[in-house]
C-alpha positions in Angstrom: -4.7 11.6 -40.1 -4.0 7.8 -39.7 -7.3 7.3 -38.0 -9.1 9.1 -40.8 -7.3 6.9 -43.4 -8.2 3.7 -41.5 -11.8 4.8 -41.2 -11.8 5.6 -45.0 -10.4 2.1 -45.8 -13.0 0.4 -43.6 -15.8 2.4 -45.2 -14.5 1.6 -48.7 -14.4 -2.1 -47.9 -17.9 -2.0 -46.4 -19.3 -0.2 -49.4 -17.7 -2.6 -51.8 -19.0 -5.6 -49.9 -22.5 -4.2 -49.6 -22.5 -3.1 -53.2 -21.5 -6.5 -54.4 -24.2 -8.1 -52.3 -27.0 -6.2 -54.1 -28.8 -7.6 -57.2 -28.7 -10.9 -58.9 -25.9 -13.3 -59.8 -22.8 -11.6 -61.3 -19.7 -12.8 -63.1 -16.5 -12.2 -61.2 -13.3 -12.0 -63.2 -10.3 -12.6 -60.9 -7.1 -12.4 -62.9 -4.9 -12.4 -59.8 -6.1 -15.9 -59.0 -6.6 -16.9 -62.6 -10.3 -17.7 -62.5 -13.8 -16.5 -63.4 -17.0 -17.6 -61.8 -20.6 -16.5 -61.2 -21.2 -15.3 -57.7 -24.7 -16.1 -56.2 -27.2 -13.3 -55.8 -26.9 -11.2 -52.7 -23.5 -12.8 -51.7 -20.8 -10.3 -50.6 -17.6 -10.8 -52.6 -14.3 -9.5 -51.2 -10.7 -10.6 -51.9 -11.2 -14.3 -52.5 -14.0 -14.7 -50.0 -17.7 -14.9 -50.6 -20.3 -14.7 -47.8 -24.0 -15.4 -48.0 -26.8 -13.5 -46.2 -27.1 -16.8 -44.2 -23.4 -16.6 -43.1 -22.1 -19.4 -45.4 -18.5 -18.8 -46.4 -16.7 -19.7 -49.7 -13.0 -19.1 -49.9 -10.5 -19.4 -52.8 -6.8 -20.2 -52.3 -4.4 -20.6 -55.2 -0.9 -22.0 -54.9 1.9 -21.8 -57.4 3.3 -25.3 -58.1 6.3 -24.2 -60.2 8.7 -24.4 -57.3 6.9 -27.1 -55.4 8.7 -30.3 -54.5 8.2 -32.7 -57.4 7.0 -35.4 -55.0 4.3 -33.1 -53.7 3.3 -32.2 -57.3 3.3 -35.8 -58.5 1.3 -36.9 -55.4 -1.6 -34.4 -55.9 -4.3 -34.4 -54.8 -3.4 -36.8 -52.0 -0.3 -35.0 -51.0 -2.3 -32.0 -49.9 -4.8 -34.0 -47.7 -2.7 -33.6 -44.5 -2.7 -29.8 -45.0 -6.4 -29.7 -45.6 -7.0 -31.8 -42.4 -4.8 -29.4 -40.5 -6.7 -26.3 -41.8 -10.0 -27.9 -41.0 -8.9 -28.7 -37.4 -7.4 -25.2 -36.9 -10.9 -23.7 -37.4 -13.3 -26.4 -36.4 -13.9 -29.5 -34.4 -13.9 -32.2 -37.0 -16.4 -35.1 -36.6 -15.1 -38.3 -38.2 -13.3 -38.6 -41.5 -14.1 -36.7 -44.6 -16.1 -38.3 -47.4 -14.1 -38.3 -50.6 -15.5 -37.9 -54.1 -14.5 -37.1 -57.6 -15.9 -34.2 -59.7 -14.7 -31.6 -62.1 -14.1 -27.9 -61.7 -13.6 -25.7 -64.8 -13.4 -28.9 -67.0 -10.5 -30.3 -64.9 -10.7 -33.4 -62.7 -11.1 -32.4 -59.0 -11.2 -34.0 -55.6 -14.2 -33.1 -53.4 -14.0 -33.7 -49.7 -17.1 -33.4 -47.4 -16.5 -32.8 -43.7 -18.8 -32.7 -40.7 -17.6 -29.9 -38.4 -18.6 -27.9 -35.4 -17.3 -24.5 -34.1 -17.4 -26.0 -30.6 -18.0 -29.6 -29.5 -21.5 -28.6 -28.2 -22.5 -26.7 -31.3 -24.7 -28.2 -34.1 -22.9 -30.0 -37.0 -22.1 -27.9 -40.0 -21.1 -29.1 -43.5 -17.7 -28.1 -45.0 -16.6 -28.9 -48.5 -13.2 -28.7 -50.1 -12.6 -28.9 -53.8 -8.9 -29.4 -54.9 -8.1 -28.9 -58.6 -5.0 -28.4 -60.6 -4.8 -26.1 -63.6 -1.4 -25.9 -65.3 1.1 -24.8 -62.6 -1.5 -23.8 -60.0 -3.4 -25.6 -57.3 -6.8 -24.3 -56.5 -8.2 -25.1 -53.0 -11.9 -24.0 -52.8 -13.7 -24.3 -49.4 -17.3 -23.8 -48.4 -18.8 -23.9 -44.9 -22.5 -23.9 -44.3 -24.2 -23.2 -41.0 -27.2 -25.5 -40.5 -29.8 -22.8 -41.1 -28.3 -21.9 -44.5 -27.3 -25.3 -45.9 -30.5 -26.0 -47.8 -30.3 -22.7 -49.9 -26.5 -22.0 -49.9 -25.1 -25.4 -50.9 -27.0 -25.4 -54.2 -25.8 -21.8 -54.8 -22.2 -22.8 -54.1 -22.5 -25.8 -56.4 -23.7 -23.5 -59.2 -20.7 -21.2 -58.5 -18.3 -24.2 -58.8 -20.1 -25.4 -62.0 -19.6 -21.9 -63.5 -15.9 -22.0 -62.8 -13.4 -21.1 -65.6 -9.6 -21.0 -65.5 -7.9 -17.9 -67.0 -4.5 -17.6 -68.4 -2.2 -16.1 -65.8 0.8 -13.8 -66.0 4.0 -14.0 -64.0 2.9 -10.7 -62.3 0.8 -12.4 -59.6 2.0 -11.5 -56.1 2.6 -14.0 -53.3 0.8 -13.6 -50.0 -0.3 -17.0 -48.4 2.1 -19.0 -46.4 3.7 -22.0 -48.1 2.2 -25.5 -48.0 4.9 -26.8 -45.6 7.5 -25.5 -48.0 6.2 -27.6 -50.9 4.4 -25.0 -52.8 4.3 -21.2 -52.9 1.0 -19.5 -52.6 -0.2 -16.8 -54.9 -2.0 -13.6 -53.9 -5.6 -14.5 -53.4 
C-alpha cells in the first residue's frame, strides 16, 4: 500500500513538472511565497524551483523578517551576505569574490550578486546569480545557476522572469519550512 502511494506521488510530481514544461511562457501565482512571475517557456516549475531544458536552475526562498533580530533587519542586504556565501560554498567551488550590483525586483531595490562557481575544481566555470530583495516583512532570495551550455539562452530568460516579478499581499497563514538564517529570521514555506 505504501509503495503504491509513493509511486503515485512520484508520478503526480512528474506529470506536474512535465505538464508545466509544455507550451509557452506562463504566469505563476504563488500566494504561499507572496509573488507572481512569468515562467519561461518549456521550464519545469515545481515548489519554488524552476528548471530549464538546458539544466539551469532558478530557486525562490522567502524569509519572514517579523521576528528577525533588529540588527539583522537593519543591516540588510549586507547582513545576509555571509549566509549567501555559505550557501554558495555548500553546493559549489566558488572562484573569487562575487560581483555586486544594484537592480530592482518587483519595483523594490535589490542587490544582485554574480558568482563564478564550479561543481568540482576541474569542472568548467558556471555562472550563479543571487537577487536579494525585501518586500514588507519578507526577504526574498532568488538564485539562478547556469551550466555553460545553457548560459546564452537561459540567462536572458531568467532576467525576463525577474523583470516580470510582482509581490502579492500575504496572509498570516503561510507555513514555515526552511531552516532559520542563523536564528535571525524565520523562513516561510517555499
